[in-house]
N, C-alpha and C positions, 0 to 999 in steps of 0.2 A: 372439773373433769367430767367428761361425757359418761353417763351411766351406760352400762352394757347389759344386754339381755340375750337370752337364747330362746329359740322357738322349738317346741316339740310338735311335730305333725304326726297324728295317729290316724292312719287310713284303715278303717275297720269294715266289717261286712255290711253294716247298716248305714255308715256315713263316714264323714271325714271331720276330724276335730283338730284344732290347733290351740296350743297354750303358749302364753308368754311368761317366761320365768326371769326373775331378777337375780342379782348376784348372790343373794342369800338362799336361793332355791325355792322361793315362794312364787305361787302362781298369781299373776296380777291381771290377767285377761284371758278370756276363752272365746272361741268361735266354733260353730258346728253347722254342717250342711248334710242332710241325708241324700242318698242317691237311689235311683230306681232299681228295684229287684225284678229282673227280667226272668219270668218263668214261662217256658214253652209248653205246648200241649203235651209233650212227652214228660214234663216235669223237670226238664233241664234248667239249671240255674245259671244265669249269666249277669255280668255287669258291663256297662259301657265304659271302657277304659278312658275314652276322651272326656266323658262326664266326670269321672274320678279325678282326672288331671285338672280340669277346669275348676272343680270344687276345691281342690287343694290350693290352687292359686288364690281363689276367692277367700277362703277362710284365713289364709295368712295375711292377705291385704286387709281384710276386715279387722283382724286382731291388732295389727299395727295402728290402723286408723282409729279404732275404738280406744286404744290405750293412749293415743295422742303422744307417742314417743317419737324421738328423732329416728328416722329410718336408718341413719348411719350408725345407730347404737346397737343394731342387731349383730351380735358377734358370730353366731353360728346357727345352723338348723340341724336337728336330729329327726330321723324318720322312723316310725314304727308302723307295721303293716299287717293286714290280714294275711295269714299264711296260706300257701298252697294254691291260691287263685292264680291262674296261668294266662299269660297274654302272648300273642304272636303279632309281630309288626314289621314294617318295612324299615330297614336300617337307614335308608336314605331319606325317606319322606316322614318317618315317624307315624305313619298311618297304620292302625291295627288291621290285621287280616280279617278279624271277626271280633265279636264281643269276648271279653275275658270269661273263661270257664271258672266258676266259683268253687271253692274248696268243697262245698256241700254237694256238688253235682257228681252223680255217679254214671254219667253217660259213657265213660271210658271203661265200664265193666266188661265190654266186649273184648277189650285189649287184654286185660288181666286174665279173663276166663280162658282165653286161647293158650295161655302159657301153662302147660301141664308138666313141664320138665321140673320135677321136684328138686333136683340138684341146683338148678338155676334159682328157683324160688328161695331155697335155703341160702344160697350165696348172696342174694339180694338182702335178706334179713341180716346176715353176718356183716355185710359191707356197709349197709346204710342204717342199721338199727331198727328198721321198720319192715313189717310184713308187706309183701306185694299187694297193692290196693289201688282201686280206681280213684281214690280221693287225693292221691298225690300227683304232683306235676309230671312225673315220668309218663304215666299213662295218659294224662290229659294232653301233653305235647304230642305223644304218638297218635292220639285220636285226631288232633288238629291236622297233622301231616297226612293222615289217611283220608280225611273227609273235606278239607278246605283247599280248593284249587288255587286260591291266591297264595296261600302258604307254600304250596308245592312250587309255584312259579318263583317265589322269592328264594326258596331253597336252591333251586336250579341256578338262579342268577347270583347266588352267594350273598343275598341281601336280607336273609331272614334273621330276625331276633326272636328268641324264645326266652321268656323270663317270668318271674313272679312280680307282684305289684311293686315291690321295692325297686327292682331294676327298671321297671317301666317308668316310675316316677323320677328316679335319678336321671334316666335318659331324657325325659321330657323337660325336667327342670333345668338341665344343663344344655338344653337345645341340641341334643344329639351328640354332645361332646364326650359323654361318659356312659359306657355300657358295663355296669358292674352290679354284682350282688355281694353278699357277705356270708360269713360262716353259718349263722343261725338259719337264715332262709335257705341257703344251699343245702343244709343238712335235712331239710324237710322236702326236698324235691324227689328223693329216691333215685337220684342220678349221681349223688356225691358220695364218694368213699370216705367214711369217717376215720379210716386208718391212714390212708395216704394223703388225705385232705386235698383231693383232686377229683374232677369229674371222672367217673368210672367208664372206661372205654367199652368194656364188655356189656354193661347194662345199657349204655347208649346205643351200641350196635344192635343188640338184641331187640330193643324197642324201636329202632329206626329213628333215633333222635340225633341229629348231626351235632358233633362237638363244636363246630364252627359257629353254630347259631346260639350257643350258650354264653352268658356273660362271664367276664373275669371275676374271680372270687377274691375279694378284698377283706382285710380285717374289719371287724365291725366298727372300730374307732379310726378307720383309715380315711383317706382323702377321696371323697366322692364328687370332686369338682366344685364349681360355684354356680350360683344362680342369681339373675337379676329379677326373677319372677316376672318375666315378660316385660322388662323395663321398669318395674315398680321401684326396685332398689337402685339408687344412684351408683353405688359401689357394689360389685358382686359379693354375695354372702356365701361363705363356705358351707357345704354339707359335710359335717364331720362325724356323723354317726348314723348307722342303719341297723335295725334289729327287727326280727319278727315280734309281733305284739306280745305273745306270752313271755318271750325272752326279755323283752324290754320291761315288762312288769316285774320279772324276777330281779332285774338289775335295779329298777326303781324301788323295790322292797329292800334293797341292800343285801340280797342273798348272794354274796360274792365268795363265800367260803364253803368248802365241801360240807355236806350235811344240812345246809340251810335250805328251807323249802317255803314255797308260797302256794296259795290256792286263789284263783280268780273265780268268783261266783258271778256268772252272767246268765244268759239263756242256758248255756251248758256250764261246765266248769273245767278249767285247766289246772292240774296239779303238777308241780315241777320241783325237782330237787337237784341242787348243784352237787355233782359227784367228783368235781375236780378235773385234773389234766389227763386222766387215763380213761380210755373207752372201757365200758362194762356192758355186756349184753344182758338184757333182762331175761330172767328165767321165770318170771312171775306175771307175765302178761302185760308188761309196760313196753314203751319204746325208748330207745336211746337217741338223743340228738345232741347237737352242739349248743351250749348255752350262748356262746359268743366267741369271737376272736378279738382279743385286746392285749395291748402291750406286748405284741409279738408272740402270744401263745393262745391256745384254745382251752376252754373248759367244757366238760360234758354235763348233760343232765339226763335224769330219768324222768319220764313224763307219762301221765295218764289223763285221759279226757273222759268226762261224764257228759252224755248227750242231754240229759234233762236235769237241770238244777233250778234256776229261776223260772224255767218253763213249766215246772210242776206247779208253782204258785199261780202262774198265768192260767194254766189248765183248770185249776180248782176255782179260780175266779170267773173266767170267761165261759168255760164249758159246763161247769157244774153249778155255778152261781152260789157258791158256799159263803161268799163274803163280798162286800162292796169294794173294799180297799185292801191291798196287800198289807197295809199297816195293821189291819185287824187280826192277822194270823197269829201273832205272838200271844195276844191275850186269849184267843180261842184255844190255842194249844195248851196254855197254862191252865185254862179252866177245864180241860179234858180230864177224864178219869185216868189217873196215872197207872192204874192196873190194866187198862185196856191193851189187848195184844194184837191190834190191827196193824198190819204192815202193808205199805204200798210199794210195789216194785215198778217204777215208771219206765218200763221197757217199751215205750211207744214206737220207737224206731230201733228196736233191738237193744242189746247191752254192749257197751264199749269195754274199755279196760276195767278190770283185768280179765273179764270173761270172754269177750269177743264172740258173742252169740247174736248174729244178725237176725236169727229167726225167733228170738225171745219175744214174748208177749207181755204186756203190762198186766199185773195182777194185784188185787186187793184181797189179802188173806187174813185169817185169824180174827174175823169179826165175831162179836156176840150180839145178843139182842139189845144191849145197851150202847152199842157203837152208834154214835150220832155224828152231827156235823163237826163238832169240836174234835172228836176222836179221829175223824178222817183228815181234818186239817193237820192235826198233830202227826198222823202217819205220813202225810205229804211232806211236811217240813223235815221230819226225821229221815225220810228217804234220801234227801239231799245229803245229809250228814253221813248216812250209811255208805252211800256211794263213794264219797270222798275218803271215808275210813278204809274201805276196801283197797283203794289205791295207796293210801299211806301204809297199810299193812304190807302190800306188795313191795313198796319202796324200802321198807325196813328189811324185808327178806333179801332183796337184791343188793342193798348197800351195806348191810350189817350195822346200820345206824338206827337206833331207836329214837324217833323224833321227840324232842322236848318242847319245840316251839314251831308253830305254823303261822306265817304272816299271811293275812287275807285281805282281799279287796273286792269291790263289786257291790251292787245294790243290795243283795240279800244279807250282806254282813251287818246291815242295820237292824236285823231281826234278833233281839236278845235271846229269845227261846232257842232259835236255830244255833246261834253261836255258842251258847252254854252247852247245848246237847252235843255240838261238834267237839267241844273241849272234853266233855265226859267220854265220848266214844273214842276219840283219838288218844286220850290220855296225855294231852299236850296243852301247853299254854297257847291260846288263840289270840293273836295280836291284830286288832282292827286298825287300819290306817285312817288318818284324817281325810286324805285326798282320795278321790275316786279315779283320777286320771293317771294311773300308775304306768300304763304303757307309754303315753306321751311323756311323762316325767322321766322314765328310764332313758328314753332316747335323748331327751334334752340334757339330762345329767351327763350322759356319755359324750355328747357333742361339746358340752360346756367344759368338761375335763380336758377334752382334746385341744381346745383353744386357750386353756389356762384360766378360764373364768371361775372354775371350781377346782378344788383338790379332792382327794378321796374321802375326806371327812364329810362331804355332802351326803354320802351314802349312809352314814351312821347318825345323822341328825335325828332328833326325837320328833317323830311324826305320829306317835301313837295316839289314837282316839280312845280306845278302851281295850282292856285285856280280860280274858276269861280263863279261869283256872279250873282244872278237873275237880268235881265235887262228889261224883257218884262212886259208891262202893264198887270195887273191882268185880266182886262176885255178881252183883246186879248187872254191871256192864256186860260181863261175859255171857250172862243168861240172855240179855236182850240181843246181843250180837249173834248168838247162836240162832235165835228166832229169825233174825234178818237173813242169815245164810240159808235157813230152811225155806224161807219165803222165796228167795232167789231161785232155788232149785225148782220151785213150782212154776217158774216163768218159762222154762225150756225143757 
């Protein structure tokens, strides 16, 4: 009998990765290609959508060829993608009107600054779960339509497509046959009403975004057409799952029940809690989004994002020269004076959730004459855990659930000092997963379930690498946390 496999394609900010998974849910091959980060003189951040598509085709082909499997044994493809990055293209030719505007890019600030109607801004937050911001596709699409003549021509001709990276890839992989997005990505556009589960006419009209240019919203485990990968596959392969990358990681971590949460530690950090089938607006500085739509229903999440997580380690290494390798930091922190009271607040680009202080500045406070390299490295590592703890505390207030377990992934989770400190500060068990490719895995699991390769038990399989339990006395923890909150206040 022919072995069957599923491919997870993870299109991220820095590059495109593909993984090949067998019927036991094990990764048997990987491929990766970076793409150009296009930075203008104004500091605008863009990606070449055509390059991203070419790289997606390349890594899937390389994956199958390197694994030396029968091409006909690929049962399905699942896609996870960088969120909020926005593309405009010609519905007939598939040619982009301009480079994709990356989620990091704030060029659309002029759009959101113009909107001073507080009632409308409040309505946007209530409908979409997100405060009006230039970082979301609503403002980015409005900016494109204001400044790009080709997009304006396409709109007048009824040929404009506006979408996020997922809908762009689905369109290109299906050779223009399918123009769809799904619930998790739609919920991050700031154009999608989380209550009606439809594109919101009022928001679209106010921002000048034509409904006719937006993709059809499908369930995340729905039918996204088939692809031959430009003739590579003899038989078309179904695309049976699409998810935003953070949502895919939540699914890959098996956080499918309310109250389950994950944290992805990368350059920044995305912390997400499944809150179930009912919308709940955050009162504590978080955002509400859709986790996914699957099996005919949707689940919601509370989410908070940290701007500087692994980037703190990079800063200490590259800019301060405190160590040669990131692997040195755990030993240095362990060797530091445990009584040292230095706190680093890494607000290099302001503070995100739950503070939302764009004008906050990075500060290093509480130093003494004995504060040295080890103590600064210790403060740097601890700053990552403190920021995640702030978001977990906000989640507990909003959800009424005191977190007992946090599932984590990403490079910094290999640092034992950071993970133990995170467990102590969160007062929760920290579960480090064996695999690092949780976004690609989540998309692959959902696609595999959709075609019958997996059942739901694939989500509960033991993939634990290491677990950390709280060890610190609660009174000590509370004293340290109070010190962190006082340090934060000094940053703004």
